[in-house]
C-alpha positions in Angstrom: -147.2 -123.8 -111.6 -144.0 -122.5 -112.6 -142.2 -120.1 -110.0 -142.7 -117.4 -112.7 -146.3 -118.1 -113.4 -147.1 -118.3 -109.5 -145.5 -114.7 -109.1 -147.3 -113.1 -111.9 -150.4 -114.8 -110.4 -149.7 -113.2 -106.9 -149.1 -109.7 -108.5 -152.5 -110.3 -110.2 -154.2 -111.1 -107.2 -152.8 -108.1 -105.4 -154.0 -105.6 -108.2 -157.4 -107.4 -108.2 -157.6 -106.5 -104.6 -156.5 -102.9 -105.4 -159.5 -103.0 -107.8 -161.7 -104.4 -105.2 -160.6 -101.8 -102.4 -161.8 -99.0 -104.6 -165.2 -100.7 -105.4 -165.6 -101.4 -101.7 -165.4 -97.5 -101.1 -167.7 -96.8 -104.0 -170.3 -99.5 -102.3 -170.2 -97.8 -99.0 -169.6 -94.4 -99.3 -173.2 -93.4 -99.5 -174.2 -94.7 -96.5 -173.5 -91.6 -94.4 -174.6 -89.3 -97.0 -178.4 -90.5 -97.0 -179.6 -87.7 -94.5 -177.8 -85.1 -96.6 -179.2 -86.1 -99.8 -182.8 -86.5 -98.4 -182.4 -82.7 -97.3 -180.8 -81.6 -100.6 -183.1 -83.4 -102.6 -186.1 -82.6 -100.2 -187.1 -86.5 -99.9 -187.0 -89.0 -96.9 -184.3 -91.0 -96.1 -186.1 -93.9 -97.2 -186.3 -92.3 -100.6 -182.6 -91.4 -100.9 -181.9 -94.9 -99.8 -183.0 -95.5 -103.5 -179.3 -94.7 -104.5 -178.1 -97.6 -102.6 -180.6 -99.8 -104.1 -180.0 -99.0 -107.6 -176.2 -99.6 -107.0 -176.9 -103.1 -105.6 -179.4 -104.1 -108.5 -177.0 -103.0 -111.2 -174.4 -105.1 -109.3 -176.7 -108.2 -109.3 -177.6 -107.9 -113.1 -174.1 -106.9 -114.5 -171.9 -109.9 -112.7 -174.2 -112.5 -114.7 -172.8 -111.0 -117.7 -169.1 -110.2 -116.5 -168.8 -113.8 -115.3 -169.2 -115.5 -118.6 -167.2 -112.6 -120.2 -164.4 -113.3 -118.0 -164.3 -117.0 -119.0 -164.6 -116.1 -122.4 -162.2 -113.0 -122.9 -159.8 -113.3 -119.7 -160.7 -111.9 -116.3 -157.8 -109.6 -116.0 -158.9 -108.0 -119.3 -162.8 -107.6 -118.3 -161.7 -106.0 -115.0 -159.3 -103.3 -116.7 -161.8 -102.2 -118.9 -164.7 -102.1 -116.3 -162.6 -100.3 -113.9 -162.1 -97.5 -116.6 -166.1 -97.1 -117.5 -166.9 -97.2 -113.8 -164.2 -94.2 -113.2 -166.2 -92.1 -115.9 -169.5 -93.2 -114.7 -168.5 -92.2 -111.0 -167.4 -88.8 -111.9 -170.7 -88.3 -113.7 -172.4 -88.7 -110.3 -170.8 -85.4 -109.1 -173.2 -83.8 -111.6 -176.6 -85.5 -110.7 -179.5 -82.7 -110.6 -181.9 -84.8 -109.0 -182.3 -88.0 -106.6 -183.1 -90.0 -109.8 -180.2 -88.7 -112.0 -178.0 -89.7 -109.1 -179.7 -93.2 -108.4 -179.2 -93.6 -112.5 -175.7 -92.7 -112.6 -174.9 -94.9 -109.5 -176.7 -97.9 -111.4 -174.1 -97.3 -114.3 -171.5 -97.0 -112.0 -172.4 -100.2 -110.5 -172.6 -102.2 -113.7 -168.7 -101.7 -114.2 -167.6 -101.3 -110.4 -168.9 -105.1 -109.6 -166.4 -106.7 -112.0 -163.4 -106.7 -109.7 -164.6 -108.7 -106.4 -166.5 -111.6 -108.4 -164.0 -112.0 -111.4 -161.0 -111.8 -108.7 -162.7 -114.8 -106.7 -162.8 -116.8 -110.0 -159.4 -115.9 -111.1 -158.0 -117.2 -107.6 -160.2 -120.5 -108.0 -158.5 -120.6 -111.4 -154.9 -120.5 -110.3 -154.7 -121.3 -106.6 -154.9 -124.8 -105.4 -158.0 -125.7 -103.1 -156.4 -126.4 -100.1 -154.9 -122.8 -100.1 -158.1 -121.2 -101.4 -160.2 -119.9 -98.3 -157.2 -118.1 -96.7 -156.3 -116.7 -100.3 -159.8 -115.6 -100.8 -160.0 -114.0 -97.2 -156.8 -112.1 -97.9 -157.8 -111.2 -101.2 -161.2 -109.8 -100.1 -159.1 -107.7 -97.3 -158.8 -105.3 -100.2 -162.6 -105.1 -100.8 -162.9 -104.9 -96.8 -160.6 -102.1 -96.7 -162.3 -100.0 -99.1 -165.6 -100.9 -97.2 -164.2 -99.8 -94.1 -162.7 -96.5 -95.4 -166.0 -96.0 -97.6 -168.3 -94.6 -95.1 -165.4 -92.4 -93.5 -164.8 -91.4 -96.9 -168.2 -90.5 -97.7 -169.0 -88.5 -94.1 -165.6 -86.9 -94.4 -166.2 -85.4 -97.9 -169.9 -84.6 -97.0 -168.8 -82.6 -94.0 -165.9 -81.2 -95.6 -166.5 -80.6 -99.3 -169.7 -81.9 -100.1 -171.0 -85.1 -101.3 -170.3 -84.2 -105.0 -166.5 -84.1 -104.3 -166.7 -87.5 -103.2 -167.7 -88.9 -106.2 -165.0 -86.8 -108.3 -162.2 -88.2 -106.3 -163.4 -92.0 -106.2 -163.9 -91.8 -110.3 -160.4 -90.6 -110.5 -159.0 -93.4 -108.4 -161.1 -96.2 -110.5 -159.4 -94.4 -113.7 -155.8 -94.9 -111.7 -156.5 -98.5 -111.0 -157.4 -99.4 -114.6 -154.4 -97.7 -116.0 -152.2 -99.9 -113.3 -153.7 -102.9 -114.3 -153.2 -102.3 -117.9 -149.6 -101.7 -117.4 -149.0 -104.4 -115.3 -151.5 -107.3 -116.7 -151.9 -106.8 -120.5 -149.1 -109.0 -121.6 -150.6 -112.2 -119.7 -154.1 -111.6 -121.1 -155.3 -114.9 -122.7 -156.6 -114.9 -126.6 -160.6 -114.8 -126.5 -162.1 -118.6 -126.2 -163.6 -119.6 -129.6 -167.4 -120.1 -129.9 -170.5 -118.3 -129.4 -171.1 -116.3 -126.4 -174.2 -117.2 -124.7 -174.2 -116.1 -120.9 -178.0 -116.9 -120.4 -177.9 -120.5 -121.8 -174.5 -120.8 -119.4 -176.4 -119.5 -116.2 -179.8 -121.6 -117.0 -177.3 -124.8 -117.2 -175.9 -124.1 -113.8 -179.0 -123.3 -112.3 -180.4 -127.0 -113.2 -177.9 -128.2 -110.7 -179.3 -128.2 -107.0 -176.1 -127.4 -105.7 -175.8 -123.9 -107.5 -179.7 -123.2 -106.5 -178.7 -123.7 -102.9 -175.7 -121.4 -103.6 -178.0 -118.8 -105.1 -180.5 -118.7 -102.4 -178.0 -118.4 -99.6 -176.6 -115.6 -101.4 -179.7 -113.7 -101.4 -180.5 -114.4 -97.8 -177.0 -113.6 -96.2 -177.3 -110.2 -97.6 -180.8 -109.3 -97.4 -180.8 -109.8 -93.8 -177.4 -108.3 -92.7 -177.4 -105.2 -95.3 -181.1 -104.8 -94.7 -180.2 -103.6 -91.0 -176.8 -102.4 -91.7 -177.4 -99.8 -94.4 -179.6 -98.1 -92.1 -177.6 -97.6 -89.1 -176.3 -94.5 -90.4 -179.8 -92.7 -90.5 -180.6 -94.7 -87.4 -177.5 -93.2 -85.7 -178.3 -89.7 -86.9 -181.8 -89.5 -85.5 -181.1 -91.1 -82.1 -177.7 -89.6 -81.4 -177.5 -86.6 -83.7 -173.8 -87.2 -84.8 -171.8 -85.5 -87.4 -171.3 -87.2 -90.7 -167.9 -87.8 -90.0 -168.5 -89.6 -86.8 -171.3 -91.8 -88.5 -168.9 -92.7 -91.0 -166.1 -93.8 -88.5 -168.9 -95.9 -86.7 -170.1 -97.6 -89.8 -166.2 -98.3 -90.8 -166.4 -100.9 -88.1 -167.7 -103.3 -90.2 -164.9 -103.2 -92.5 -162.5 -103.5 -89.6 -164.3 -106.3 -88.3 -163.8 -108.0 -92.0 -160.1 -107.1 -91.8 -160.1 -108.9 -88.4 -161.7 -111.7 -89.8 -158.8 -112.0 -92.7 -156.1 -111.8 -89.9 -157.9 -114.7 -88.0 -159.1 -116.8 -90.6 -156.2 -119.5 -90.4 -157.3 -120.1 -86.3 -160.9 -119.7 -86.8 -161.1 -122.4 -89.2 -158.9 -124.7 -87.4 -160.8 -123.8 -84.0 -164.4 -123.8 -85.3 -164.3 -125.8 -88.6 -166.6 -124.5 -91.5 -169.9 -125.6 -89.5 -169.0 -124.0 -86.3 -167.8 -120.8 -88.0 -171.1 -120.3 -89.7 -173.1 -120.9 -86.6 -170.8 -118.4 -84.6 -171.3 -116.0 -87.2 -175.0 -115.9 -87.5 -175.2 -115.8 -83.5 -172.8 -113.2 -83.2 -174.6 -110.9 -85.8 -178.1 -111.4 -84.2 -176.7 -110.9 -80.8 -174.9 -107.4 -82.1 -177.7 -106.1 -84.1 -180.0 -106.3 -81.0 -177.3 -104.5 -79.0 -176.9 -101.6 -81.5 -180.9 -101.3 -81.2 -181.1 -100.8 -77.7 -177.7 -99.3 -76.6 -177.9 -96.2 -74.6 -175.2 -94.2 -76.0 -173.5 -94.1 -79.4 -170.0 -95.2 -77.8 -171.6 -98.5 -76.9 -172.1 -99.3 -80.9 -168.2 -99.0 -81.5 -167.5 -102.8 -80.7 -171.0 -103.6 -82.2 -170.3 -102.4 -85.6 -166.7 -103.9 -85.5 -168.0 -107.2 -84.4 -170.7 -107.1 -87.0 -168.1 -107.2 -89.6 -166.3 -110.5 -88.2 -169.9 -111.9 -88.1 -170.8 -111.4 -91.6 -167.6 -112.5 -92.9 -167.4 -115.8 -91.0 -170.5 -116.6 -92.8 -170.0 -115.0 -96.0 -166.3 -116.1 -96.9 -167.4 -119.7 -96.2 -170.0 -119.6 -98.5 -167.8 -118.0 -100.8 -165.3 -120.5 -100.9 -168.2 -122.9 -102.0 -169.1 -120.6 -105.0 -165.4 -121.3 -106.5 -166.0 -125.2 -105.7 -169.5 -125.6 -107.1 -169.0 -125.6 -111.0 -165.3 -126.0 -111.6 -166.4 -126.3 -115.2 -167.8 -122.8 -115.5 -166.1 -121.2 -112.1 -166.3 -117.3 -113.5 -170.1 -118.0 -114.3 -170.8 -119.7 -111.0 -169.3 -117.0 -109.0 -171.1 -114.4 -111.0 -174.4 -116.2 -110.1 -173.6 -116.0 -106.6 -172.4 -112.5 -106.6 -175.6 -111.5 -108.2 -177.6 -113.3 -105.7 -175.8 -111.5 -102.9 -176.1 -108.1 -104.7 -179.9 -109.0 -105.3 -180.3 -109.9 -101.3 -178.8 -106.5 -100.6 -180.8 -104.6 -102.7 -184.0 -106.2 -101.9 -183.1 -105.9 -98.2 -182.6 -102.3 -98.0 -185.7 -101.5 -100.0 -187.7 -103.8 -97.7 -186.0 -102.3 -94.8 -187.1 -98.8 -95.9 -190.5 -99.7 -96.0 -190.4 -101.5 -92.6 -188.9 -98.7 -90.7 -191.7 -96.3 -92.1 -194.1 -98.5 -90.2 -192.2 -99.9 -87.2 -189.3 -97.6 -86.4 -185.7 -98.4 -86.6 -184.8 -100.1 -83.7 -187.1 -103.1 -83.8 -186.7 -104.0 -87.3 -182.9 -103.7 -87.0 -183.3 -106.3 -84.2 -185.8 -108.2 -86.5 -183.3 -108.7 -89.5 -180.5 -109.5 -87.2 -182.6 -112.5 -86.0 -183.0 -113.5 -89.6 -179.4 -113.3 -89.8 -178.9 -115.7 -86.8 -181.4 -118.1 -88.3 -179.5 -118.1 -91.4 -176.6 -119.3 -89.7 -178.1 -122.1 -87.8 -179.5 -123.3 -91.3 -176.0 -123.6 -92.9 -174.4 -125.5 -90.1 -176.8 -128.4 -91.2 -176.8 -127.6 -94.7 -173.1 -126.9 -96.1 -172.8 -130.2 -97.8 -175.8 -128.9 -100.1 -173.3 -126.9 -101.9 -170.9 -129.8 -103.2 -170.6 -129.9 -107.0 
């Protein structure tokens, strides 16, 4: 790659990380709002969680089209347009008149907001050599992680200070600004659309005929089913057990993002010290231990290191599997990464839905610990099965 091309690629990756930052805020900002939404719309917290489930399901479906669209029309072009449309939909959330309308508008927001991370990873796979790819992906994901770090705090502060509706207006405006910056800085490098018929379902069907892709998809579902099934309800758990303000709950939940940023800073050392197999095993064990610790913590202050450590644990597994997603199908990288992104979004949606049902029957603490155990067992399985993701 020529120096000028490398420079443009680095700038594009930075801008895609900026887009991922705002998508990360959008993904996580609702968590501390759940108790307030339940009161305002006269529903239970489990019912209010449908707003999060709708976002995750839309994310899961949309990326299946966005991946092939990125391969066909250019990844930067698709992300730029998607950020503009997600901004408009996000502002619409501020005018929701019922829980159902808010869930529907969040669904539309997610259809477009989901483009930045999956296509960003695929773009990195296109322009970054394999030996440099895992650290580059980890640093790229730091943008989304920072957004996810600030997302609960953003949602909690606005809920306390100006109301939850104001948060969606501000977030939508930022989406529009990100789209404008991407257009100005990258439009000149957008490729010509590839010729031929656009058949995203046929592409995915072909990819799913490969065993390595099927293992990747199954793992993507499992990792977020267990992790976010538990983590998404920590805010409601903290409110019930400790009666904290939404701002404090947002600060506690932001620990996940800080832990992910810690992983991004330590990724090179961790890979050298543990290797991929040790990394996934340690991530699963740490996640299992910390979810159990949160469930039995006698005071909310003890949960501070736990939420930070949970972010570190998740990305020890998640980033390792993300790397496999960029390797598993080099001939259709955008579509393969999209399948993986769809899988982990589906896992998150079904995990949150399953946890909502489970806590109604068994309460928060035992189910948080149970989902943490599932995450730990996934790490054990991955240690012996990473070879299944080879193309």
